[in-house]
N, C-alpha and C positions, 0 to 999 in steps of 0.2 A: 885789477878791481875784482872783488869777491862778490858774487851775485847769488841770491837765493830765489828760486822760482816757485810761486804758489799758484796752482791751477788745478781744478778737479778733473781735467781731461788729460790723460797720459799723452795723447797724440799732440796736443797743444804744447805740453812741456817738452816733448821730443823735438817739435818743430822749432821752438825757441832755442833749445840747445844747439840745433843744427845751424840756425841763423846767426847766433851771437857767440857760440862756443869758441871761435877762433880769436875773439876780441876780448872776452872777459873769462874769468875763472868761475864757472858755475859750481858752487860748493855744496849745494843741496837743493832739494825740491820737496814739495808737499802737496797733497790733494785736499786737505781739510784744514779747518781753523786749528784744531787740536794739534795736528801734525806740524802745521806752520809755526805755531807758538813754540812748541818743543824744539823744533829744528833751528829756528832763528835764535832762540835763547842759548842753544848749545854752540852754534857756529859763529854767531855775531858777524854776519856779512856786512859789507859796505853798503849794499843796496838790495832791496827786495822788489822783485817784479810781482805785483799782487793782483790777483783776479778779484773782482768785486763780489761775485756771487759764488758761494761755496756751499756744499751739502749741509754743513752743521753751523751755518751762519754766513757771514760775509767779510769782505775786506776790512770793514769798519771794526769788527771784533778783533781782528789781528792787530790792527793799529792800536786799539785801546789796551791790548795786553802787552804790547812791546814798547811803544813810544815813551811811557813814563820812566822806564828803567834803562832804555837804550836810546836816548835822544839823538845820538850820532848816526843811527842807521837811517838811510834815505829810502823812501818808498815811492815807487812809480807804479801807478795802477795801469793794468793791461786788461782790457775787458771787451767783450763783444757789444756791450751796451754803450750807447752814446746819449742816454737819457739824462737830462739836466739834473734830476734828483740824485742819480747815482754819482755823477761827477761832483756835485756840491757836497754830498754826504762824505765821500772819502777825503776830499780836500779839507773839509772842516775837521775830519778825524785825524789829519796829520800827514796825508800823502803830499808829495812834492811835485807831482805831475800826473797826467792822465792821458793815455793813448788808447785807441781802439785796436782790435786785432786785425783790422784791415791794413795796418801799418806795414811798410816794407822792412826787410831786415836791416837795410842801411839806415833807414830813419829811426828804427828802434835802437840801433847802436848809438846814434846821435843823441836820442832822448836819454838813454842811460848815462852817457858821458856827461851831458849837460846837467842832469839831476845830481849825479855824483859830485860834480864840480860846485854845486851849491845853487844852481839856477832852478827855476820852475820850468816845466815843459808840458805843453798841451797840444793835442791834435788841433789844427786851426779852428774847426767848427766849435770846439769845446771851450776855447779861451773866453769867449763872450759870456758863457754861463757863469764862469768863476768870477770874472770882473764884475758883472752885474749883481751876482749874489752877495758879494762883499761890499756892494754899494746899496744894499737894501732892496734889490730887485731880484726877480726870479724868472728870467725869460725861459720859455720852453716848458714851464711846468703847467700841467693840465689841471684845471680846477676840479674836474671829475676824478682825476687820479688822486688828488688831495683828500678825497672822501675815504680812500682806502687806508687801512693800517699797513704797516710794513709787512706783516705776515701775509695779508691779503694780496699785496703787490707781488710777493714771492710766488704765491699760489697762482695768481693771474698769469705771470710769465710762463710758468711751467705747463699749466693746463692749456694755455693758448698755443704753446709750442708743440702740443700733441702728446704730452706725457699723460699716462693714466693716473687716476687718483693714487693707486698703490705706488707707482713709480715716483710720482711727485712727493708722496709721503716719505719714501725712502731717502730721497735727496734732501728733504727738509727735516728728517728725523722726527716726523710726526705720523700719526696713523692715517690710513686712507680715509676713514670716516671724518677725521678732523679736516683733511684736505677738502672733502666734499662739502663740509659745513662752510669753510672759508669760500669755496668757489660759489656756493649758493648766495653767500653774502655779497660777493663781488658782483654777481649778475643782478642781484636785487638793487644794489646801490647805483649800478651803471645802467639800469633799466634794459638789460639784455635778456633774450629769451632762451638762448642755447649756446653750446660751445662754439658753433660756427660763427655766430655773431661776436662772441668773445674773442675769437682768433682774429676776425676782421678788425675789431676795435683796437686790439693790441698791435696788429700789423700797421694800421694807419698811423699809429703813434710811435712806430719804430721801437717798440718794447721787446720784440723778438726778432 
């Protein structure tokens, strides 16, 4: 089985390679949407392990660029996030499964094998999100979070995780001033007063 790994953290990619490298053939890896699209199109792997949040976009962007021309490639999302909105977004975008980075090496190998075989695979807590979403419900989605745009949610996660505006801007390919503007909008919409409250709000909802 030929697998391509997409994650913006080199340490994570190395860890995945160490955990599954004896079971599958890791043919390539990428840290950004642009690198992922180029690499996947060139190598045409059987399966892509796909991070949800990347510096120049997200897993949804990779799916949108690849699935129309390569419908045979299977995608398994591997993310630190277990937020319902992230799970639902990538599944609707074409991913065939979603697991969190808390997964063990053995379970990751099982997930890869099952997705490659044509099954869907989800970490146990996440399966309910998907089933309900495709039945017209959306469990776990926060009405306050729905007030934010996708970019504001990206900024929220990074700022709440402790990144400076400049660091967050670099990861999102926008200016520090733009990050600051989005952060101010987030705090206004959520009625928060400072970054400490923002971090607590995001932590309580398991967004970081």
